[in-house]
N, C-alpha and C positions, 0 to 999 in steps of 0.2 A: 211792777211796771205800771206806769200811768199812761193813759191814752191822751193824745193831743187832739185838738179839734182838726188839725191837718190830717192826722192818721185816720180819723173816722170820716173824712170827707173826700179829699182829693184821690187817694189810692182806690177808694171804693167806687167813685165815679169812673175812674179810668178802667177798672176791671169790668164794671157793668156796661160801659160803652163798648168794650171789646166783645162782650157777649152779644150786645145789640148788633154790632157789625157782623158777627158770625151768623146771627139769625137772618139778617138781610141777605147775606151770601146764600143761605139755604133757600130763601124766597126767590132770589134771582135764578138759581139753578132749577128750582121747581117750575118756575114760569117757562124757562127754556125747555125743560124736559117734557112738559105737558103742552107745549105750544100755546101758552097763554100770553096774551099781550101784557107785558109788565105793568102797563098803566092801570090794568084791572086791579092788581094788587095794591099799587101805589095810591089809588083813589078809593080803595075799599074802606069801609067804616063799619062799626058794630051796630050803630043805630043812626037813623037819619039826622039826628041833631048832634052827633059827635063829629069831631074832626077826622079826616081821612088819615091813612097811615103816614103819608108824607109829613103832615103837620104834627103828628104824634112824635115822630123822630126829631123834627125841628124843636119842638117844645122840650123834649128830653135833653137835647144838647144845650138849649138855652138855660135850662134849670141847672145843669152841671157847671157850665162856664160862669153863669151868673152867681151861683153860690160861691164857687172858688174865688172869683174876683172880689165879691163883696166881703167875704171873710178875710181875704188878704189885704183889703183896703186899696185895691187897684181898679182901674177903669174896666168895665165889662165890655168885652169885644162884641161888636155888632156884626151879625151875619144877615144877608139880604132876604132869606126865606124864599129863594127862587128854585130850589131843587125840584127836579121833575123826573129823576131816574134813580135807580139803585146806585149807580156809580156816583152821582152827585150827592146822594145821602151819605155814601161812604166817605167822600171827600169832606163833607161837613163834620162827620164824626171824627175823622183824622185831625182836622183843624182844631176841634174842641179838645181832643186828647193832647195835641201839641201845646195848646194854651195851658191846660192843666199841668202838664209836665214842666212848664216854665215857672210855675209857682214854687216857692221854696218854703219849707216848714217855718223858718224864722219870720216870714211875713204874717204868719198866723198867731204870733205871740200876742196874747190878750184878746184874741178874736172872740172868745167865749162871751166877753162883756161888751164887745164893740157894738155900737148901735147900727143896725141895718135898716135903712128906710127904702121902701119900694113904692113907686107910683104905679098904680093900676088905672085902667080907664075910668073907673067910677069911685076910686078912693085911694088913700095912701095908708100903707101899713108900716109899723115900726116894731122891731124886735131887738132883743139882745142876740148876739151872734149864735149862741148855742141853741136858743129857741128857734131862730131862723132855720138853722140846719136841721134840727130834729123834728120840728113841727110844721115846717112849710116846704123847704127845699127838698129834703129827702122824700116826703110823701108825693110831692109833685113829680119828681124825677122818676120814682118807681111806678107811679100811676101811668105815665106815658110810655115807659118801656113795657110794662105789663099789657097795656092796651095794644101796642104794636104787636107783641107776641100773640095776643088773643085774636087780633084781626087776621094775622097770617095763619094761625092754627084753624080758625073758623073757615078759611078759604082753602084748606086742604094741604097746607105746607106741613110736612112731617117734622114736627117739633115736639120736644119733650121737656120735662122740668129741668134736666141738666143743660139744655140749650140756654135756658133762662139763667140758671145758676152759674154756668161755666164749669170748667175743670176745678177740681179741689186743690 
């Protein structure tokens, strides 16, 4: 059995976004149970120069939808980055999953060799599709999900490794 670029990207993003959604549910329940204003968690960060939790989730969803779109050769959906509650972050995750589910494996034919160009604020990057997935999109995606997990764990939300990994 050979692996396709679709099978090592889109289903993985969908699964991890489901895990992220469950983590955020635990955070919202924790805030309610402990009478913590949810904005305390939503604005929490690990270090003063890092983005807060809300931005971490936004970037994780951007990484997933951007990667899927670029590898499929379709327009990257744009979200406004205005979320300010757990419910709004859940909606964003849902929209991202819905977009990813709309992508079909056949759209990824040849994506390993497809050129992916990205404009960043201070430079432009160019990758072959497989290098984009493995060396840029995946690490970025996992970094921001891991940081979200770490922010919440640091702030007392009862999370464990299986919350991050999800069910087997």
